[in-house]
mmCIF file of the protein (N, C-alpha, C, O) and its ligand, coordinates in Angstrom:
data_MODEL
# 
_entry.id   MODEL 
# 
loop_
_entity.id 
_entity.type 
_entity.pdbx_number_of_molecules 
1 polymer     1 
2 non-polymer 1 
# 
_entity_poly.entity_id                      1 
_entity_poly.type                           'polypeptide(L)' 
_entity_poly.nstd_linkage                   no 
_entity_poly.nstd_monomer                   no 
_entity_poly.pdbx_seq_one_letter_code       MGIHVHVRLSQGLSVSAEGELIEHSRCRCGATFTKEFDAEAGKPEGPAPS 
_entity_poly.pdbx_seq_one_letter_code_can   MGIHVHVRLSQGLSVSAEGELIEHSRCRCGATFTKEFDAEAGKPEGPAPS 
_entity_poly.pdbx_strand_id                 A 
# 
loop_
_entity_poly_seq.entity_id 
_entity_poly_seq.num 
_entity_poly_seq.mon_id 
_entity_poly_seq.hetero 
1 1  MET n 
1 2  GLY n 
1 3  ILE n 
1 4  HIS n 
1 5  VAL n 
1 6  HIS n 
1 7  VAL n 
1 8  ARG n 
1 9  LEU n 
1 10 SER n 
1 11 GLN n 
1 12 GLY n 
1 13 LEU n 
1 14 SER n 
1 15 VAL n 
1 16 SER n 
1 17 ALA n 
1 18 GLU n 
1 19 GLY n 
1 20 GLU n 
1 21 LEU n 
1 22 ILE n 
1 23 GLU n 
1 24 HIS n 
1 25 SER n 
1 26 ARG n 
1 27 CYS n 
1 28 ARG n 
1 29 CYS n 
1 30 GLY n 
1 31 ALA n 
1 32 THR n 
1 33 PHE n 
1 34 THR n 
1 35 LYS n 
1 36 GLU n 
1 37 PHE n 
1 38 ASP n 
1 39 ALA n 
1 40 GLU n 
1 41 ALA n 
1 42 GLY n 
1 43 LYS n 
1 44 PRO n 
1 45 GLU n 
1 46 GLY n 
1 47 PRO n 
1 48 ALA n 
1 49 PRO n 
1 50 SER n 
# 
loop_
_struct_asym.id 
_struct_asym.entity_id 
A 1 
B 2 
# 
loop_
_chem_comp.id 
_chem_comp.type 
_chem_comp.mon_nstd_flag 
ALA 'L-peptide linking' y 
ARG 'L-peptide linking' y 
ASP 'L-peptide linking' y 
CYS 'L-peptide linking' y 
GLN 'L-peptide linking' y 
GLU 'L-peptide linking' y 
GLY 'peptide linking'   y 
HIS 'L-peptide linking' y 
ILE 'L-peptide linking' y 
LEU 'L-peptide linking' y 
LYS 'L-peptide linking' y 
MET 'L-peptide linking' y 
PHE 'L-peptide linking' y 
PRO 'L-peptide linking' y 
SER 'L-peptide linking' y 
THR 'L-peptide linking' y 
VAL 'L-peptide linking' y 
ZN  non-polymer         . 
# 
_pdbx_entity_nonpoly.entity_id   2 
_pdbx_entity_nonpoly.name        ? 
_pdbx_entity_nonpoly.comp_id     ZN 
# 
_pdbx_nonpoly_scheme.asym_id         B 
_pdbx_nonpoly_scheme.entity_id       2 
_pdbx_nonpoly_scheme.mon_id          ZN 
_pdbx_nonpoly_scheme.ndb_seq_num     1 
_pdbx_nonpoly_scheme.pdb_seq_num     101 
_pdbx_nonpoly_scheme.auth_seq_num    101 
_pdbx_nonpoly_scheme.pdb_mon_id      ZN 
_pdbx_nonpoly_scheme.auth_mon_id     ZN 
_pdbx_nonpoly_scheme.pdb_strand_id   A 
_pdbx_nonpoly_scheme.pdb_ins_code    . 
# 
loop_
_atom_site.group_PDB 
_atom_site.id 
_atom_site.type_symbol 
_atom_site.label_atom_id 
_atom_site.label_alt_id 
_atom_site.label_comp_id 
_atom_site.label_asym_id 
_atom_site.label_entity_id 
_atom_site.label_seq_id 
_atom_site.pdbx_PDB_ins_code 
_atom_site.Cartn_x 
_atom_site.Cartn_y 
_atom_site.Cartn_z 
_atom_site.occupancy 
_atom_site.B_iso_or_equiv 
_atom_site.pdbx_formal_charge 
_atom_site.auth_seq_id 
_atom_site.auth_comp_id 
_atom_site.auth_asym_id 
_atom_site.auth_atom_id 
_atom_site.pdbx_PDB_model_num 
ATOM   1   N  N  . MET A 1 1  ? 25.605  4.611   13.497  1.00 0.00 ? 1   MET A N  1 
ATOM   2   C  CA . MET A 1 1  ? 24.410  4.203   14.222  1.00 0.00 ? 1   MET A CA 1 
ATOM   3   C  C  . MET A 1 1  ? 24.028  2.789   13.833  1.00 0.00 ? 1   MET A C  1 
ATOM   4   O  O  . MET A 1 1  ? 24.348  2.318   12.741  1.00 0.00 ? 1   MET A O  1 
ATOM   5   N  N  . GLY A 1 2  ? 23.350  2.130   14.732  1.00 0.00 ? 2   GLY A N  1 
ATOM   6   C  CA . GLY A 1 2  ? 23.002  0.748   14.463  1.00 0.00 ? 2   GLY A CA 1 
ATOM   7   C  C  . GLY A 1 2  ? 21.763  0.612   13.594  1.00 0.00 ? 2   GLY A C  1 
ATOM   8   O  O  . GLY A 1 2  ? 21.128  1.580   13.175  1.00 0.00 ? 2   GLY A O  1 
ATOM   9   N  N  . ILE A 1 3  ? 21.476  -0.617  13.362  1.00 0.00 ? 3   ILE A N  1 
ATOM   10  C  CA . ILE A 1 3  ? 20.278  -0.918  12.583  1.00 0.00 ? 3   ILE A CA 1 
ATOM   11  C  C  . ILE A 1 3  ? 19.044  -0.610  13.421  1.00 0.00 ? 3   ILE A C  1 
ATOM   12  O  O  . ILE A 1 3  ? 18.994  -0.917  14.612  1.00 0.00 ? 3   ILE A O  1 
ATOM   13  N  N  . HIS A 1 4  ? 18.077  -0.016  12.799  1.00 0.00 ? 4   HIS A N  1 
ATOM   14  C  CA . HIS A 1 4  ? 16.822  0.213   13.503  1.00 0.00 ? 4   HIS A CA 1 
ATOM   15  C  C  . HIS A 1 4  ? 15.681  -0.458  12.751  1.00 0.00 ? 4   HIS A C  1 
ATOM   16  O  O  . HIS A 1 4  ? 15.796  -0.806  11.576  1.00 0.00 ? 4   HIS A O  1 
ATOM   17  N  N  . VAL A 1 5  ? 14.622  -0.619  13.440  1.00 0.00 ? 5   VAL A N  1 
ATOM   18  C  CA . VAL A 1 5  ? 13.434  -1.180  12.801  1.00 0.00 ? 5   VAL A CA 1 
ATOM   19  C  C  . VAL A 1 5  ? 12.650  -0.037  12.185  1.00 0.00 ? 5   VAL A C  1 
ATOM   20  O  O  . VAL A 1 5  ? 12.274  0.915   12.868  1.00 0.00 ? 5   VAL A O  1 
ATOM   21  N  N  . HIS A 1 6  ? 12.409  -0.140  10.892  1.00 0.00 ? 6   HIS A N  1 
ATOM   22  C  CA . HIS A 1 6  ? 11.669  0.922   10.216  1.00 0.00 ? 6   HIS A CA 1 
ATOM   23  C  C  . HIS A 1 6  ? 10.268  1.065   10.783  1.00 0.00 ? 6   HIS A C  1 
ATOM   24  O  O  . HIS A 1 6  ? 9.574   0.092   11.076  1.00 0.00 ? 6   HIS A O  1 
ATOM   25  N  N  . VAL A 1 7  ? 9.893   2.313   10.921  1.00 0.00 ? 7   VAL A N  1 
ATOM   26  C  CA . VAL A 1 7  ? 8.532   2.614   11.357  1.00 0.00 ? 7   VAL A CA 1 
ATOM   27  C  C  . VAL A 1 7  ? 7.770   3.102   10.130  1.00 0.00 ? 7   VAL A C  1 
ATOM   28  O  O  . VAL A 1 7  ? 8.120   4.117   9.527   1.00 0.00 ? 7   VAL A O  1 
ATOM   29  N  N  . ARG A 1 8  ? 6.746   2.380   9.780   1.00 0.00 ? 8   ARG A N  1 
ATOM   30  C  CA . ARG A 1 8  ? 6.013   2.720   8.559   1.00 0.00 ? 8   ARG A CA 1 
ATOM   31  C  C  . ARG A 1 8  ? 4.889   3.700   8.871   1.00 0.00 ? 8   ARG A C  1 
ATOM   32  O  O  . ARG A 1 8  ? 3.826   3.328   9.366   1.00 0.00 ? 8   ARG A O  1 
ATOM   33  N  N  . LEU A 1 9  ? 5.159   4.948   8.567   1.00 0.00 ? 9   LEU A N  1 
ATOM   34  C  CA . LEU A 1 9  ? 4.150   5.986   8.768   1.00 0.00 ? 9   LEU A CA 1 
ATOM   35  C  C  . LEU A 1 9  ? 3.356   6.139   7.482   1.00 0.00 ? 9   LEU A C  1 
ATOM   36  O  O  . LEU A 1 9  ? 3.914   6.412   6.419   1.00 0.00 ? 9   LEU A O  1 
ATOM   37  N  N  . SER A 1 10 ? 2.082   5.963   7.592   1.00 0.00 ? 10  SER A N  1 
ATOM   38  C  CA . SER A 1 10 ? 1.243   6.004   6.397   1.00 0.00 ? 10  SER A CA 1 
ATOM   39  C  C  . SER A 1 10 ? 1.268   7.379   5.752   1.00 0.00 ? 10  SER A C  1 
ATOM   40  O  O  . SER A 1 10 ? 1.098   8.400   6.418   1.00 0.00 ? 10  SER A O  1 
ATOM   41  N  N  . GLN A 1 11 ? 1.484   7.386   4.444   1.00 0.00 ? 11  GLN A N  1 
ATOM   42  C  CA . GLN A 1 11 ? 1.517   8.648   3.694   1.00 0.00 ? 11  GLN A CA 1 
ATOM   43  C  C  . GLN A 1 11 ? 0.306   8.777   2.780   1.00 0.00 ? 11  GLN A C  1 
ATOM   44  O  O  . GLN A 1 11 ? 0.144   9.783   2.090   1.00 0.00 ? 11  GLN A O  1 
ATOM   45  N  N  . GLY A 1 12 ? -0.522  7.778   2.778   1.00 0.00 ? 12  GLY A N  1 
ATOM   46  C  CA . GLY A 1 12 ? -1.724  7.866   1.951   1.00 0.00 ? 12  GLY A CA 1 
ATOM   47  C  C  . GLY A 1 12 ? -1.879  6.662   1.058   1.00 0.00 ? 12  GLY A C  1 
ATOM   48  O  O  . GLY A 1 12 ? -1.042  5.759   1.032   1.00 0.00 ? 12  GLY A O  1 
ATOM   49  N  N  . LEU A 1 13 ? -2.959  6.676   0.339   1.00 0.00 ? 13  LEU A N  1 
ATOM   50  C  CA . LEU A 1 13 ? -3.294  5.553   -0.521  1.00 0.00 ? 13  LEU A CA 1 
ATOM   51  C  C  . LEU A 1 13 ? -3.467  6.027   -1.951  1.00 0.00 ? 13  LEU A C  1 
ATOM   52  O  O  . LEU A 1 13 ? -3.841  7.172   -2.203  1.00 0.00 ? 13  LEU A O  1 
ATOM   53  N  N  . SER A 1 14 ? -3.191  5.127   -2.884  1.00 0.00 ? 14  SER A N  1 
ATOM   54  C  CA . SER A 1 14 ? -3.489  5.421   -4.279  1.00 0.00 ? 14  SER A CA 1 
ATOM   55  C  C  . SER A 1 14 ? -3.922  4.123   -4.944  1.00 0.00 ? 14  SER A C  1 
ATOM   56  O  O  . SER A 1 14 ? -3.831  3.045   -4.356  1.00 0.00 ? 14  SER A O  1 
ATOM   57  N  N  . VAL A 1 15 ? -4.384  4.242   -6.156  1.00 0.00 ? 15  VAL A N  1 
ATOM   58  C  CA . VAL A 1 15 ? -4.835  3.069   -6.890  1.00 0.00 ? 15  VAL A CA 1 
ATOM   59  C  C  . VAL A 1 15 ? -4.039  2.969   -8.182  1.00 0.00 ? 15  VAL A C  1 
ATOM   60  O  O  . VAL A 1 15 ? -3.934  3.935   -8.938  1.00 0.00 ? 15  VAL A O  1 
ATOM   61  N  N  . SER A 1 16 ? -3.485  1.798   -8.425  1.00 0.00 ? 16  SER A N  1 
ATOM   62  C  CA . SER A 1 16 ? -2.688  1.594   -9.626  1.00 0.00 ? 16  SER A CA 1 
ATOM   63  C  C  . SER A 1 16 ? -3.577  1.452   -10.849 1.00 0.00 ? 16  SER A C  1 
ATOM   64  O  O  . SER A 1 16 ? -4.801  1.380   -10.746 1.00 0.00 ? 16  SER A O  1 
ATOM   65  N  N  . ALA A 1 17 ? -2.933  1.412   -12.010 1.00 0.00 ? 17  ALA A N  1 
ATOM   66  C  CA . ALA A 1 17 ? -3.666  1.257   -13.261 1.00 0.00 ? 17  ALA A CA 1 
ATOM   67  C  C  . ALA A 1 17 ? -4.400  -0.072  -13.311 1.00 0.00 ? 17  ALA A C  1 
ATOM   68  O  O  . ALA A 1 17 ? -5.404  -0.214  -14.009 1.00 0.00 ? 17  ALA A O  1 
ATOM   69  N  N  . GLU A 1 18 ? -3.894  -1.037  -12.569 1.00 0.00 ? 18  GLU A N  1 
ATOM   70  C  CA . GLU A 1 18 ? -4.532  -2.348  -12.547 1.00 0.00 ? 18  GLU A CA 1 
ATOM   71  C  C  . GLU A 1 18 ? -5.666  -2.410  -11.527 1.00 0.00 ? 18  GLU A C  1 
ATOM   72  O  O  . GLU A 1 18 ? -6.336  -3.433  -11.387 1.00 0.00 ? 18  GLU A O  1 
ATOM   73  N  N  . GLY A 1 19 ? -5.865  -1.318  -10.830 1.00 0.00 ? 19  GLY A N  1 
ATOM   74  C  CA . GLY A 1 19 ? -6.942  -1.280  -9.856  1.00 0.00 ? 19  GLY A CA 1 
ATOM   75  C  C  . GLY A 1 19 ? -6.524  -1.783  -8.486  1.00 0.00 ? 19  GLY A C  1 
ATOM   76  O  O  . GLY A 1 19 ? -7.365  -2.004  -7.614  1.00 0.00 ? 19  GLY A O  1 
ATOM   77  N  N  . GLU A 1 20 ? -5.210  -1.966  -8.297  1.00 0.00 ? 20  GLU A N  1 
ATOM   78  C  CA . GLU A 1 20 ? -4.737  -2.391  -6.982  1.00 0.00 ? 20  GLU A CA 1 
ATOM   79  C  C  . GLU A 1 20 ? -4.611  -1.185  -6.068  1.00 0.00 ? 20  GLU A C  1 
ATOM   80  O  O  . GLU A 1 20 ? -4.225  -0.094  -6.486  1.00 0.00 ? 20  GLU A O  1 
ATOM   81  N  N  . LEU A 1 21 ? -4.944  -1.416  -4.827  1.00 0.00 ? 21  LEU A N  1 
ATOM   82  C  CA . LEU A 1 21 ? -4.800  -0.349  -3.834  1.00 0.00 ? 21  LEU A CA 1 
ATOM   83  C  C  . LEU A 1 21 ? -3.357  -0.332  -3.347  1.00 0.00 ? 21  LEU A C  1 
ATOM   84  O  O  . LEU A 1 21 ? -2.839  -1.359  -2.908  1.00 0.00 ? 21  LEU A O  1 
ATOM   85  N  N  . ILE A 1 22 ? -2.714  0.810   -3.419  1.00 0.00 ? 22  ILE A N  1 
ATOM   86  C  CA . ILE A 1 22 ? -1.323  0.945   -3.016  1.00 0.00 ? 22  ILE A CA 1 
ATOM   87  C  C  . ILE A 1 22 ? -1.245  1.840   -1.789  1.00 0.00 ? 22  ILE A C  1 
ATOM   88  O  O  . ILE A 1 22 ? -1.707  2.981   -1.808  1.00 0.00 ? 22  ILE A O  1 
ATOM   89  N  N  . GLU A 1 23 ? -0.658  1.310   -0.727  1.00 0.00 ? 23  GLU A N  1 
ATOM   90  C  CA . GLU A 1 23 ? -0.448  2.132   0.455   1.00 0.00 ? 23  GLU A CA 1 
ATOM   91  C  C  . GLU A 1 23 ? 0.997   2.609   0.471   1.00 0.00 ? 23  GLU A C  1 
ATOM   92  O  O  . GLU A 1 23 ? 1.927   1.810   0.357   1.00 0.00 ? 23  GLU A O  1 
ATOM   93  N  N  . HIS A 1 24 ? 1.175   3.906   0.613   1.00 0.00 ? 24  HIS A N  1 
ATOM   94  C  CA . HIS A 1 24 ? 2.508   4.487   0.661   1.00 0.00 ? 24  HIS A CA 1 
ATOM   95  C  C  . HIS A 1 24 ? 2.859   4.808   2.111   1.00 0.00 ? 24  HIS A C  1 
ATOM   96  O  O  . HIS A 1 24 ? 2.072   5.418   2.836   1.00 0.00 ? 24  HIS A O  1 
ATOM   97  N  N  . SER A 1 25 ? 4.040   4.389   2.515   1.00 0.00 ? 25  SER A N  1 
ATOM   98  C  CA . SER A 1 25 ? 4.490   4.670   3.871   1.00 0.00 ? 25  SER A CA 1 
ATOM   99  C  C  . SER A 1 25 ? 5.952   5.094   3.841   1.00 0.00 ? 25  SER A C  1 
ATOM   100 O  O  . SER A 1 25 ? 6.670   4.823   2.878   1.00 0.00 ? 25  SER A O  1 
ATOM   101 N  N  . ARG A 1 26 ? 6.378   5.753   4.892   1.00 0.00 ? 26  ARG A N  1 
ATOM   102 C  CA . ARG A 1 26 ? 7.792   6.094   4.982   1.00 0.00 ? 26  ARG A CA 1 
ATOM   103 C  C  . ARG A 1 26 ? 8.222   6.119   6.436   1.00 0.00 ? 26  ARG A C  1 
ATOM   104 O  O  . ARG A 1 26 ? 7.441   6.407   7.344   1.00 0.00 ? 26  ARG A O  1 
ATOM   105 N  N  . CYS A 1 27 ? 9.477   5.811   6.616   1.00 0.00 ? 27  CYS A N  1 
ATOM   106 C  CA . CYS A 1 27 ? 10.079  5.876   7.936   1.00 0.00 ? 27  CYS A CA 1 
ATOM   107 C  C  . CYS A 1 27 ? 10.735  7.239   8.111   1.00 0.00 ? 27  CYS A C  1 
ATOM   108 O  O  . CYS A 1 27 ? 11.071  7.902   7.129   1.00 0.00 ? 27  CYS A O  1 
ATOM   109 N  N  . ARG A 1 28 ? 10.913  7.646   9.329   1.00 0.00 ? 28  ARG A N  1 
ATOM   110 C  CA . ARG A 1 28 ? 11.555  8.944   9.577   1.00 0.00 ? 28  ARG A CA 1 
ATOM   111 C  C  . ARG A 1 28 ? 13.016  8.957   9.145   1.00 0.00 ? 28  ARG A C  1 
ATOM   112 O  O  . ARG A 1 28 ? 13.616  10.023  9.013   1.00 0.00 ? 28  ARG A O  1 
ATOM   113 N  N  . CYS A 1 29 ? 13.587  7.783   8.925   1.00 0.00 ? 29  CYS A N  1 
ATOM   114 C  CA . CYS A 1 29 ? 14.965  7.720   8.442   1.00 0.00 ? 29  CYS A CA 1 
ATOM   115 C  C  . CYS A 1 29 ? 15.051  8.021   6.953   1.00 0.00 ? 29  CYS A C  1 
ATOM   116 O  O  . CYS A 1 29 ? 16.140  8.217   6.413   1.00 0.00 ? 29  CYS A O  1 
ATOM   117 N  N  . GLY A 1 30 ? 13.894  8.058   6.289   1.00 0.00 ? 30  GLY A N  1 
ATOM   118 C  CA . GLY A 1 30 ? 13.888  8.380   4.872   1.00 0.00 ? 30  GLY A CA 1 
ATOM   119 C  C  . GLY A 1 30 ? 13.515  7.200   3.986   1.00 0.00 ? 30  GLY A C  1 
ATOM   120 O  O  . GLY A 1 30 ? 13.236  7.378   2.800   1.00 0.00 ? 30  GLY A O  1 
ATOM   121 N  N  . ALA A 1 31 ? 13.508  6.002   4.550   1.00 0.00 ? 31  ALA A N  1 
ATOM   122 C  CA . ALA A 1 31 ? 13.121  4.838   3.769   1.00 0.00 ? 31  ALA A CA 1 
ATOM   123 C  C  . ALA A 1 31 ? 11.642  4.922   3.404   1.00 0.00 ? 31  ALA A C  1 
ATOM   124 O  O  . ALA A 1 31 ? 10.818  5.384   4.192   1.00 0.00 ? 31  ALA A O  1 
ATOM   125 N  N  . THR A 1 32 ? 11.330  4.472   2.210   1.00 0.00 ? 32  THR A N  1 
ATOM   126 C  CA . THR A 1 32 ? 9.936   4.492   1.788   1.00 0.00 ? 32  THR A CA 1 
ATOM   127 C  C  . THR A 1 32 ? 9.481   3.077   1.474   1.00 0.00 ? 32  THR A C  1 
ATOM   128 O  O  . THR A 1 32 ? 10.278  2.205   1.128   1.00 0.00 ? 32  THR A O  1 
ATOM   129 N  N  . PHE A 1 33 ? 8.208   2.880   1.602   1.00 0.00 ? 33  PHE A N  1 
ATOM   130 C  CA . PHE A 1 33 ? 7.623   1.561   1.380   1.00 0.00 ? 33  PHE A CA 1 
ATOM   131 C  C  . PHE A 1 33 ? 6.323   1.705   0.603   1.00 0.00 ? 33  PHE A C  1 
ATOM   132 O  O  . PHE A 1 33 ? 5.617   2.708   0.707   1.00 0.00 ? 33  PHE A O  1 
ATOM   133 N  N  . THR A 1 34 ? 6.033   0.688   -0.166  1.00 0.00 ? 34  THR A N  1 
ATOM   134 C  CA . THR A 1 34 ? 4.706   0.611   -0.751  1.00 0.00 ? 34  THR A CA 1 
ATOM   135 C  C  . THR A 1 34 ? 4.168   -0.781  -0.488  1.00 0.00 ? 34  THR A C  1 
ATOM   136 O  O  . THR A 1 34 ? 4.911   -1.763  -0.503  1.00 0.00 ? 34  THR A O  1 
ATOM   137 N  N  . LYS A 1 35 ? 2.903   -0.853  -0.253  1.00 0.00 ? 35  LYS A N  1 
ATOM   138 C  CA . LYS A 1 35 ? 2.269   -2.141  -0.031  1.00 0.00 ? 35  LYS A CA 1 
ATOM   139 C  C  . LYS A 1 35 ? 1.055   -2.223  -0.924  1.00 0.00 ? 35  LYS A C  1 
ATOM   140 O  O  . LYS A 1 35 ? 0.190   -1.347  -0.909  1.00 0.00 ? 35  LYS A O  1 
ATOM   141 N  N  . GLU A 1 36 ? 1.003   -3.300  -1.709  1.00 0.00 ? 36  GLU A N  1 
ATOM   142 C  CA . GLU A 1 36 ? -0.117  -3.457  -2.626  1.00 0.00 ? 36  GLU A CA 1 
ATOM   143 C  C  . GLU A 1 36 ? -1.167  -4.368  -2.016  1.00 0.00 ? 36  GLU A C  1 
ATOM   144 O  O  . GLU A 1 36 ? -0.865  -5.408  -1.430  1.00 0.00 ? 36  GLU A O  1 
ATOM   145 N  N  . PHE A 1 37 ? -2.373  -3.951  -2.169  1.00 0.00 ? 37  PHE A N  1 
ATOM   146 C  CA . PHE A 1 37 ? -3.494  -4.793  -1.751  1.00 0.00 ? 37  PHE A CA 1 
ATOM   147 C  C  . PHE A 1 37 ? -4.203  -5.279  -3.003  1.00 0.00 ? 37  PHE A C  1 
ATOM   148 O  O  . PHE A 1 37 ? -4.521  -4.493  -3.896  1.00 0.00 ? 37  PHE A O  1 
ATOM   149 N  N  . ASP A 1 38 ? -4.445  -6.571  -3.058  1.00 0.00 ? 38  ASP A N  1 
ATOM   150 C  CA . ASP A 1 38 ? -5.174  -7.115  -4.195  1.00 0.00 ? 38  ASP A CA 1 
ATOM   151 C  C  . ASP A 1 38 ? -6.634  -6.691  -4.091  1.00 0.00 ? 38  ASP A C  1 
ATOM   152 O  O  . ASP A 1 38 ? -7.365  -7.115  -3.196  1.00 0.00 ? 38  ASP A O  1 
ATOM   153 N  N  . ALA A 1 39 ? -7.028  -5.853  -5.018  1.00 0.00 ? 39  ALA A N  1 
ATOM   154 C  CA . ALA A 1 39 ? -8.387  -5.312  -4.970  1.00 0.00 ? 39  ALA A CA 1 
ATOM   155 C  C  . ALA A 1 39 ? -9.423  -6.434  -5.061  1.00 0.00 ? 39  ALA A C  1 
ATOM   156 O  O  . ALA A 1 39 ? -10.514 -6.338  -4.498  1.00 0.00 ? 39  ALA A O  1 
ATOM   157 N  N  . GLU A 1 40 ? -9.067  -7.482  -5.769  1.00 0.00 ? 40  GLU A N  1 
ATOM   158 C  CA . GLU A 1 40 ? -10.021 -8.574  -5.951  1.00 0.00 ? 40  GLU A CA 1 
ATOM   159 C  C  . GLU A 1 40 ? -10.347 -9.246  -4.621  1.00 0.00 ? 40  GLU A C  1 
ATOM   160 O  O  . GLU A 1 40 ? -11.476 -9.679  -4.391  1.00 0.00 ? 40  GLU A O  1 
ATOM   161 N  N  . ALA A 1 41 ? -9.351  -9.325  -3.758  1.00 0.00 ? 41  ALA A N  1 
ATOM   162 C  CA . ALA A 1 41 ? -9.535  -10.053 -2.506  1.00 0.00 ? 41  ALA A CA 1 
ATOM   163 C  C  . ALA A 1 41 ? -10.467 -9.323  -1.554  1.00 0.00 ? 41  ALA A C  1 
ATOM   164 O  O  . ALA A 1 41 ? -11.225 -9.945  -0.809  1.00 0.00 ? 41  ALA A O  1 
ATOM   165 N  N  . GLY A 1 42 ? -10.404 -7.997  -1.586  1.00 0.00 ? 42  GLY A N  1 
ATOM   166 C  CA . GLY A 1 42 ? -11.180 -7.244  -0.616  1.00 0.00 ? 42  GLY A CA 1 
ATOM   167 C  C  . GLY A 1 42 ? -12.473 -6.676  -1.179  1.00 0.00 ? 42  GLY A C  1 
ATOM   168 O  O  . GLY A 1 42 ? -13.209 -5.961  -0.498  1.00 0.00 ? 42  GLY A O  1 
ATOM   169 N  N  . LYS A 1 43 ? -12.731 -7.006  -2.425  1.00 0.00 ? 43  LYS A N  1 
ATOM   170 C  CA . LYS A 1 43 ? -13.903 -6.439  -3.063  1.00 0.00 ? 43  LYS A CA 1 
ATOM   171 C  C  . LYS A 1 43 ? -15.166 -7.174  -2.627  1.00 0.00 ? 43  LYS A C  1 
ATOM   172 O  O  . LYS A 1 43 ? -15.204 -8.404  -2.640  1.00 0.00 ? 43  LYS A O  1 
ATOM   173 N  N  . PRO A 1 44 ? -16.159 -6.456  -2.255  1.00 0.00 ? 44  PRO A N  1 
ATOM   174 C  CA . PRO A 1 44 ? -17.423 -7.112  -1.901  1.00 0.00 ? 44  PRO A CA 1 
ATOM   175 C  C  . PRO A 1 44 ? -18.086 -7.708  -3.135  1.00 0.00 ? 44  PRO A C  1 
ATOM   176 O  O  . PRO A 1 44 ? -17.761 -7.352  -4.268  1.00 0.00 ? 44  PRO A O  1 
ATOM   177 N  N  . GLU A 1 45 ? -18.979 -8.578  -2.905  1.00 0.00 ? 45  GLU A N  1 
ATOM   178 C  CA . GLU A 1 45 ? -19.666 -9.217  -4.030  1.00 0.00 ? 45  GLU A CA 1 
ATOM   179 C  C  . GLU A 1 45 ? -20.381 -8.181  -4.898  1.00 0.00 ? 45  GLU A C  1 
ATOM   180 O  O  . GLU A 1 45 ? -20.970 -7.217  -4.409  1.00 0.00 ? 45  GLU A O  1 
ATOM   181 N  N  . GLY A 1 46 ? -20.305 -8.419  -6.173  1.00 0.00 ? 46  GLY A N  1 
ATOM   182 C  CA . GLY A 1 46 ? -20.951 -7.485  -7.083  1.00 0.00 ? 46  GLY A CA 1 
ATOM   183 C  C  . GLY A 1 46 ? -20.756 -7.955  -8.503  1.00 0.00 ? 46  GLY A C  1 
ATOM   184 O  O  . GLY A 1 46 ? -20.098 -8.970  -8.734  1.00 0.00 ? 46  GLY A O  1 
ATOM   185 N  N  . PRO A 1 47 ? -21.309 -7.246  -9.452  1.00 0.00 ? 47  PRO A N  1 
ATOM   186 C  CA . PRO A 1 47 ? -21.177 -7.620  -10.861 1.00 0.00 ? 47  PRO A CA 1 
ATOM   187 C  C  . PRO A 1 47 ? -19.733 -7.508  -11.323 1.00 0.00 ? 47  PRO A C  1 
ATOM   188 O  O  . PRO A 1 47 ? -19.074 -6.508  -11.038 1.00 0.00 ? 47  PRO A O  1 
ATOM   189 N  N  . ALA A 1 48 ? -19.233 -8.506  -12.024 1.00 0.00 ? 48  ALA A N  1 
ATOM   190 C  CA . ALA A 1 48 ? -17.869 -8.475  -12.543 1.00 0.00 ? 48  ALA A CA 1 
ATOM   191 C  C  . ALA A 1 48 ? -17.764 -7.473  -13.689 1.00 0.00 ? 48  ALA A C  1 
ATOM   192 O  O  . ALA A 1 48 ? -18.706 -7.317  -14.466 1.00 0.00 ? 48  ALA A O  1 
ATOM   193 N  N  . PRO A 1 49 ? -16.609 -6.786  -13.799 1.00 0.00 ? 49  PRO A N  1 
ATOM   194 C  CA . PRO A 1 49 ? -16.461 -5.778  -14.867 1.00 0.00 ? 49  PRO A CA 1 
ATOM   195 C  C  . PRO A 1 49 ? -16.492 -6.378  -16.255 1.00 0.00 ? 49  PRO A C  1 
ATOM   196 O  O  . PRO A 1 49 ? -16.817 -5.686  -17.221 1.00 0.00 ? 49  PRO A O  1 
ATOM   197 N  N  . SER A 1 50 ? -16.157 -7.662  -16.373 1.00 0.00 ? 50  SER A N  1 
ATOM   198 C  CA . SER A 1 50 ? -16.171 -8.287  -17.688 1.00 0.00 ? 50  SER A CA 1 
ATOM   199 C  C  . SER A 1 50 ? -17.288 -9.288  -17.762 1.00 0.00 ? 50  SER A C  1 
ATOM   200 O  O  . SER A 1 50 ? -17.473 -9.930  -18.795 1.00 0.00 ? 50  SER A O  1 
HETATM 201 ZN ZN . ZN  B 2 .  ? 13.887  3.555   9.078   1.00 0.00 2 101 ZN  A ZN 1 
# 
């Protein structure tokens, strides 16, 4: 079979130890993907943890 374009079906979200948001996705072919979101970038204004 030829090359296909992976379809990223969302499997849910988790948060890493560093506080980054991780999106888990997988294609029906079995390939899996993770995408990290920088929590700092999307965080609304507020008191800094340190
Ligand atoms: Zn695929």
